[in-house]
Backbone bond lengths (Angstrom), bond angles and torsions (degrees), N, CA, C in turn:
res aa  C-N    CA-C-N  psi(-1)  N-CA   C-N-CA  omega(-1)  CA-C   N-CA-C  phi
1 M - - - 1.408 - - 1.511 108.17 -
2 Y 1.370 119.13 -31.06 1.405 122.24 -178.84 1.506 107.69 -60.09
3 L 1.296 118.83 -54.69 1.461 120.31 179.35 1.448 115.74 -62.17
4 L 1.417 116.77 -43.74 1.453 120.77 179.02 1.490 109.57 -58.73
5 G 1.345 119.15 -51.16 1.402 122.55 -179.39 1.612 113.93 -55.88
6 T 1.279 109.91 -46.11 1.512 114.87 176.23 1.443 112.81 -56.26
7 V 1.352 116.43 -49.86 1.431 123.25 179.96 1.585 111.91 -55.17
8 R 1.326 107.71 -47.34 1.522 114.91 -177.33 1.559 108.77 -59.24
9 E 1.296 118.21 -44.92 1.451 126.25 -179.97 1.622 109.78 -59.54
10 A 1.263 112.59 -46.58 1.499 124.59 178.56 1.521 108.66 -57.54
11 W 1.310 112.50 -54.70 1.499 120.46 -177.37 1.509 108.45 -57.25
12 A 1.276 121.21 -52.21 1.437 124.22 -178.45 1.498 108.82 -56.43
13 E 1.336 117.31 -44.52 1.503 119.87 176.05 1.511 113.90 -57.35
14 A 1.323 111.65 -47.49 1.391 117.58 -176.64 1.585 114.61 -65.54
15 V 1.289 113.75 -35.23 1.490 120.36 175.70 1.630 107.94 -69.29
16 A 1.289 116.38 -44.74 1.436 119.89 -175.37 1.532 114.24 -70.92
17 Q 1.471 114.82 -38.79 1.407 117.04 -168.51 1.626 108.97 -113.58
18 G 1.277 116.43 -14.08 1.487 117.64 -177.01 1.491 115.61 85.05
19 T 1.352 116.54 -6.79 1.476 123.58 -175.28 1.514 107.32 -153.01
20 L 1.330 111.53 171.71 1.542 116.35 176.49 1.491 109.90 -116.52
21 A 1.259 117.94 134.92 1.444 119.57 171.66 1.541 111.88 -64.00
22 M 1.368 118.17 154.82 1.446 118.26 176.67 1.512 110.12 -56.29
23 E 1.368 123.67 -36.77 1.458 125.46 -177.74 1.514 107.48 -57.49
24 T 1.267 117.84 -44.51 1.467 121.76 -177.38 1.469 110.97 -70.91
25 R 1.385 118.30 -41.16 1.438 119.57 177.23 1.550 110.95 -58.81
26 I 1.257 114.82 -41.64 1.495 122.39 177.29 1.511 112.39 -62.63
27 A 1.350 114.64 -41.60 1.457 118.51 176.10 1.490 113.10 -61.98
28 L 1.358 119.34 -40.13 1.370 125.52 174.32 1.505 114.31 -59.48
29 R 1.350 111.27 -45.58 1.499 117.18 -178.55 1.604 107.33 -63.59
30 L 1.341 116.98 -44.37 1.425 118.08 177.61 1.512 113.96 -56.91
31 A 1.315 112.66 -51.21 1.490 118.63 -175.04 1.502 114.13 -66.32
32 T 1.382 117.20 -38.47 1.517 118.72 -179.17 1.551 109.39 -71.92
33 T 1.339 115.93 -39.88 1.478 118.84 -177.85 1.567 107.88 -70.93
34 T 1.264 119.46 -42.05 1.388 120.61 -177.96 1.496 111.77 -63.68
35 V 1.469 118.10 -47.03 1.372 121.24 176.13 1.539 117.69 -59.77
36 M 1.348 110.79 -39.91 1.490 114.58 177.64 1.520 112.14 -63.25
37 R 1.288 115.40 -43.32 1.436 120.86 179.00 1.600 111.01 -63.30
38 Q 1.299 116.11 -45.12 1.452 117.31 177.01 1.484 114.45 -66.36
39 A 1.322 121.84 -29.83 1.487 126.94 174.04 1.543 111.66 -66.49
40 T 1.377 112.51 -38.55 1.379 118.56 175.99 1.622 109.75 -63.19
41 D 1.270 115.45 -44.56 1.522 117.47 -179.80 1.476 109.72 -66.64
42 V 1.320 121.78 -34.63 1.408 121.02 176.47 1.559 112.03 -67.70
43 S 1.356 116.46 -39.22 1.506 122.28 173.16 1.466 110.13 -56.44
44 V 1.321 117.50 -47.59 1.449 115.59 -175.47 1.531 111.63 -71.77
45 A 1.331 120.06 -32.39 1.409 119.52 177.65 1.551 107.78 -67.56
46 C 1.257 118.81 -36.97 1.530 120.97 178.13 1.526 107.98 -66.14
47 Y 1.296 119.86 -41.00 1.473 124.32 179.72 1.567 108.36 -61.82
48 R 1.275 114.77 -48.18 1.504 117.94 179.62 1.538 109.31 -63.84
49 A 1.289 121.58 -43.35 1.429 122.64 -178.81 1.590 107.68 -68.18
50 G 1.286 118.02 -25.20 1.524 115.20 -179.81 1.411 116.14 -73.25
51 G 1.380 117.59 -14.55 1.447 120.58 -178.46 1.496 118.32 65.06
52 T 1.278 119.23 -150.92 1.492 124.47 -175.05 1.560 107.06 -62.51
53 T 1.254 119.81 -36.40 1.404 117.47 -175.10 1.599 113.33 -66.65
54 A 1.253 116.05 -20.68 1.468 120.05 174.03 1.448 115.20 -57.70
55 I 1.282 118.65 -24.79 1.498 122.93 -171.04 1.500 108.41 -95.64
56 L 1.326 122.58 -12.56 1.450 124.09 -169.28 1.649 106.85 -81.85
57 E 1.293 112.35 134.57 1.487 115.39 179.58 1.396 113.01 -64.26
58 A 1.297 117.96 -24.68 1.524 125.01 -179.06 1.492 109.02 -67.25
59 N 1.369 117.44 -24.36 1.488 120.51 -179.61 1.467 108.93 -89.67
60 E 1.388 113.04 131.77 1.440 120.09 -177.61 1.524 113.62 -61.22
61 F 1.317 116.93 -26.23 1.440 123.31 -176.13 1.596 105.47 -65.10
62 E 1.304 120.06 -39.04 1.488 121.88 -177.75 1.438 111.72 -47.06
63 R 1.314 116.32 -49.90 1.537 122.98 -173.47 1.492 106.61 -67.19
64 R 1.286 118.99 -49.99 1.408 122.74 178.64 1.510 115.77 -56.17
65 F 1.303 113.76 -36.61 1.463 117.27 -178.70 1.575 108.78 -74.04
66 R 1.331 113.97 -37.01 1.578 114.77 172.64 1.473 109.62 -60.03
67 D 1.279 120.77 -40.60 1.483 125.10 -173.13 1.534 102.37 -66.90
68 A 1.280 119.76 -50.83 1.475 124.39 -178.20 1.568 112.87 -55.52
69 M 1.289 112.96 -42.89 1.509 118.83 177.74 1.550 107.10 -69.10
70 S 1.267 123.84 -38.21 1.426 123.98 -179.76 1.573 104.06 -65.36
71 V 1.249 125.57 -44.52 1.487 124.08 -176.90 1.532 106.59 -65.64
72 S 1.263 117.59 -33.88 1.528 119.48 -176.40 1.545 108.62 -68.13
73 Q 1.266 119.22 -14.28 1.479 122.07 177.60 1.507 114.13 -88.45
74 H 1.351 112.86 -6.24 1.524 116.67 -179.19 1.502 109.00 -61.55
75 L 1.288 113.65 158.05 1.417 124.46 -178.94 1.583 108.91 -57.98
76 Q 1.258 114.28 -39.74 1.522 120.20 -173.78 1.599 106.25 -64.97
77 A 1.245 125.82 -21.40 1.496 124.45 -179.61 1.441 115.73 -91.29
78 T 1.325 115.08 -2.20 1.502 117.22 -175.09 1.477 113.75 -65.80
79 P 1.416 115.30 142.66 1.484 113.80 -178.12 1.521 118.00 -65.61
80 W 1.366 116.37 -19.17 1.402 119.62 -178.19 1.515 109.66 -69.37
81 H 1.273 121.50 -15.27 1.419 122.82 174.22 1.532 109.41 -63.44
82 L 1.344 118.21 -35.28 1.379 124.25 -178.61 1.501 111.33 -70.28
83 E 1.302 116.09 -32.11 1.502 124.91 171.16 1.483 109.57 -61.62
84 T 1.337 117.25 -46.47 1.458 122.27 179.26 1.540 108.97 -56.87
85 V 1.272 115.56 -50.71 1.457 123.27 178.62 1.540 112.59 -54.26
86 G 1.322 111.40 -49.84 1.533 120.26 179.59 1.596 108.63 -58.90
87 R 1.255 113.93 -49.06 1.541 115.15 180.00 1.489 110.39 -57.85
88 F 1.327 120.00 -44.16 1.385 121.89 -174.92 1.574 108.24 -65.77
89 L 1.335 115.92 -45.95 1.406 121.95 -175.28 1.599 110.94 -66.10
90 L 1.297 116.96 -24.98 1.488 125.44 -179.47 1.591 109.38 -90.45
91 G 1.392 116.01 -1.88 1.344 116.90 174.77 1.581 117.55 84.96
92 S 1.286 113.10 18.64 1.534 115.39 178.76 1.521 107.04 -59.53
93 P 1.402 114.97 144.82 1.364 119.96 173.11 1.583 117.17 -74.09
94 E 1.344 111.58 -10.62 1.471 122.27 -176.00 1.546 104.82 -66.76
95 K 1.448 118.86 130.49 1.454 121.54 177.48 1.543 109.31 -80.39
96 P 1.392 109.56 119.46 1.494 117.18 -179.78 1.580 112.41 -50.25
97 A 1.356 114.81 135.01 1.482 119.77 175.45 1.455 112.50 -92.43
98 F 1.317 117.05 149.95 1.474 123.91 174.89 1.458 114.83 57.36
99 V 1.358 119.97 37.26 1.451 122.80 173.36 1.521 112.01 -125.57
């Protein structure tokens, strides 16, 4: 709901104003990065709960786990995005990158 609510607010702003304020872009960055990292944690917990069968190619979970781990390596999930958000929220004069 955190990500969905943030995206809805950003969409409404984009429709109304034709652009997104930096605050909204930062909120999107925080929401997407946080949710991707949480989803990775859930995937790892399921992998561990699956035991030995989770590593077998014959098990459908094995492929899904590999896909989840691949997505977790995407630029969007990197921890330095959280640093970017923190700097912005603390008033750093540095212009945020990739937002």
